[in-house]
N, C-alpha and C positions, 0 to 999 in steps of 0.2 A: 526494638528490632535490631538484630545484629547482622543478619544475612538476607539479602534480597536477591532473588533469582528471576531474571527476565528471559523469556523464551520466545524465539521467532522461528519462522520457516522461510527458506529462500525460494518460495514459489511465488514469483512476482516480487518486485522491490519494495512494495508498500509495507508489508509485514515487518521487514527488517528495518526500514527507516523509522517506523513507529517505535520499534523496540529501542533503536538508537536514541530517539528523542527521550524516551522514558529513562534510559540509562544516564543521559546527559543531565536531565532534571534531578534524578536521584542523587547523583554524585555531587551536584551543586548544593542540594539540600542536606544530605547526610555524608559529608566528606570522610568521616571516620568509619563508616560502615563498610562491610564487605558486600560488594555489588558485582554480580556476574551476569553477562548476557551471552547466551549460547544459541546456536542454530540447532534445532532438534535433528535435522537431517545429517549433521556431522557425526552422529552416533549410529547411523545406519549404513548398510552396505552400499557400495558404489552403484550397483544395479538399481536398487530401490531409489536412491537419491536421484539418479539420472532420470529414471522413469517418472518419478513424482513431479520433477521440475519440467522436463522436456515435453511431457504429454500436454501440459497446460500451454506452453509456448507454441508448440506445433499446432494445436487446435485453434488458438486465438489468431495465429498468423495465417493459417492455411484453411481452416474449416470453422470459422466463427459461428456458422449456423448450427454445426454439431455441438460446439461448446454451449450455445444458448439452449439447445434441446436438452443436453445433459444437466445444465444448471437448473432448468425448470423441473425436470423429472426428479431430481434429487431434492428439490425444495419442498419436502413434505415430511411429517413425522415418521420416524423409523418404526417398523413393525417388528415384533418378535418373530423368530423363525430361524431357519438354517443360515441365511446370509449373515446376520449380525454375529452369529457364533463363529462362522468361518473368519470373519474380519477380526474378531477378538483373538482367535487363535493365531492368525498371521501377525497381528500387532504384538502379541505376547512374545513371539520369537524375534521379530525384527527390532523391537525397541527395548530389549532387555538391557543393553548397555546404557541407554538413556535413563531408564528407570533407576538403574544402580547408581549412576552419577548423581541424580537428584536426591536419592536417599542418603548418599554419603555426604553431599553438601549440607544437608539438614537445613533447608531454608526456613526462615521465619515468615516469609511471604513469597508467593510466586505470582508473577504477572506474565500472561501469555498474549501475544498479538496474533496468534493463529489458533484455530480450534483443535488442531491435531493433538496438542498436549493434553487437552481435556479429554479427548477420545481415548488416548492411551491410558490415562490414569482412572477413567471412569469406573471400570469393573472393580478395581482395587478399593477405590473410595466408597463404593457401594457396600463393600464388605467390611468397612471400618478401618482400612489401611490407608497410608499416605494422606492423612487428614490435615496436612499443612494448609493454611489459608490460601485460597487459589482465586485469582481474578482474571477474567477474560477482557481484553481490550479490543473492541470491534473496530476494524480499520476501514469501514465503508459506511455509506449513508443508507444502507439497507441491511437486514439481518436474514441471511440464508439459514435454512433449517440446520445446517452443520454447526451454527453458532449456538443452537439451543442445547445447552449442556447442563442438565439439572444438577450435576455434582459440583459445579463451580459455585463459589461463595459470593462472588461479586461480578457484575457486568458493567463495564464502562463504555458508554455509547455516544454517538455523535449528536443525536437530536431526540426530541420528544417522540418523533415518528418512529424512530428505531426502537425506543423504549416500549412504545405501544405494541410494536410487532413482536417483541420478545414476550411481553406480558400476555399477548393474545395466544402465544405458543406454549404457555404454561409456566413461564418463569415468574417467580414471585416478584411483585413490584418492589418490595423492600430490598431486593438484591440488586436493583438496577439504578445506576447513577448517570445522569446526562452530563458528561464532562467535555465533550468535543473529542476530536481525533488528535492524539499527541503528535506534535511536529517540533522540529528543532527551534530553539530560541532565535536562531539566525533570521527566521522569517518574521519575527516581531521587532527586530531592531530597526533603528532609523538608518536609511541608506541615502547617501548623497547621489541623487540621480544624475546630476550634471557631471560629477566626478566619475561615476561609473561609465557613463556614455563616452566621456573623454578617453578612459582607459581602453575601452573597446573600439575606439576610433569610429564612433557613430556620429552622424550629422545631427545637429541640434534641431534642424528644421523639418525633418521627415519622420513619420511614425515608425516605431520599432515593433515588430511582431516576433514573439517567441514561439517557435514550433518545436514540440517535443514528442518523441515516440516512446519515452519511458526508458528506465535503466536497462531493461531487457531488449530494447529495440523493437517493441511490438508496434505494428501498424505500418501503413503505406506512407511513410514520411516524405519520401521523394516526390510523389505525385502531389501531396498537399503543399509542399514548399513551392513547387512550380505554379500551382494555382494562386497561391498568395502573391508570388512575385508578379504574376500577370495582372494583378488588380490595380497596379499604378506605382507611383513613386514611393517605395516602401523599403525598409531595411529589415532583413529577416535573420534571426539567430536560430539556426537549425541544430537541435540536439538529437543525435542518433543513438545515444546510449551505447550498447555493445554491438550494435548492428553495423559491422564493418562494411558490409556490402552496400548499405544505404549511404554510409559516410563517403565511400569512394565514388558512388554514383552522384551524390550532391556536389562533390568537389569538381565534377566535370560540367556542372550547370553554369551557364553564362547568364547572369541576370540582365533584364532589359535595361536600356539606358535610363538613368535616374534612380535605379534600384540597386540594392546591395545585398550580398549574401555572405554570412559567416557560418562555417560548418564546424561542429564540435562532435566528439565521440562521447565518452562517459565523462561527466563533469561532477565535481564535488560542490561547487559554489552556485547551485541553482538559484539561491536567494538573490545573488547579485544580478543574474540574468533577468530574473523576474522584476527586480527593482528598476532595471534599465528599460524594460518593455512597456508598451502601451496596451498590448493585447496578447493573450495566450491562446494558442490553437493546439489542441491535442486531445488525448483520451481523458475521460472523467474519472480516473482512479480516485479512491478515497483520500489518499495522502496528497496527491497533486491538487485536488479540489480544495482541501483544507489549507494547503499552503498558498494557493491563489487567493482564497478568502482572507487569510491573514495579511497578505500583501496588498489587498484591495485591487487585485489585478483581474479585469474582466476576462471571461473565458468564452471561447467558441469551441464546442465539442463536435468532433466529426466522427462519423461511422461508429456510433456507440453500440455496445452489445445490447440486444433486447433482453431486458430482465422482467421480473414480475410487475414491477411498478416503475414509474418515472420519478422515483424518489430523488435521485441526484439532480435532475432538471429542475425540480420544484423547490429543493431545499438549499441550493448552493448559490443563489444569486446574491450579489452584493454590489452596490453602486460603484462606478469607476472612481478611481482616485482623482482628486482635483489637480 
């Protein structure tokens, strides 16, 4: 292999973080190879990119019930007819620059952490074009119908349950590998908890709770932090991502006597905060869940989106660290 292309989509932070983890591992293993990681939406028009990302964020923040309804309604095999043809026509126009980039790069292998790339290339691969080896890396503990892309050569999934879901949807079992969700090596390294707590100026005698809203700032993090603080003598590390409104709101919160609150915006060293914490409180996104599992950090999931199954709740438990 000379050239590896890794594709992500900035619709939620998880797809990008998984791609970054793959890039990190690939560069460590094949330092002399040409490895590229690109965001597919960088090749589209500003209106399309904004609509693709913002529609998701707006719904999960302001209309989660609508998001749940759309998720379930779209979680079924696609039928032939006018709608798929219109989608293909739109994608053919919108993603022409992206397809040209991939063809000029001439990859020896492509890994995508979002199904969009498979959707874009599917019509061409069915006609025998763009037959580079193509792998899909699922970034959640469930497999929505959008991930069922028969023209992909390989599927890398989190668990046997996800593998069974894909196989039940028509994907050949020999194409599926249970590998786990890719995360940065930082979450597997040893962390000196005492040293980290000292750097964060945390008391050694009180529990530390990490509350996160995700990189995009999804969720009612302010209300959750207030509830955690009211539970007793606790130290809270609140990560607001890019939600500046929540960050400013939390900076005005006065913790009860005996408790403490540290507020962060977007952070790069999430592994350090997880290593310093006794408990994680937040959303159960695939990447976050995998990171907590790797760190041995217990999770409390609040206000989860209703999906088809409770796969995350049943698949992601791991005993607390000693």
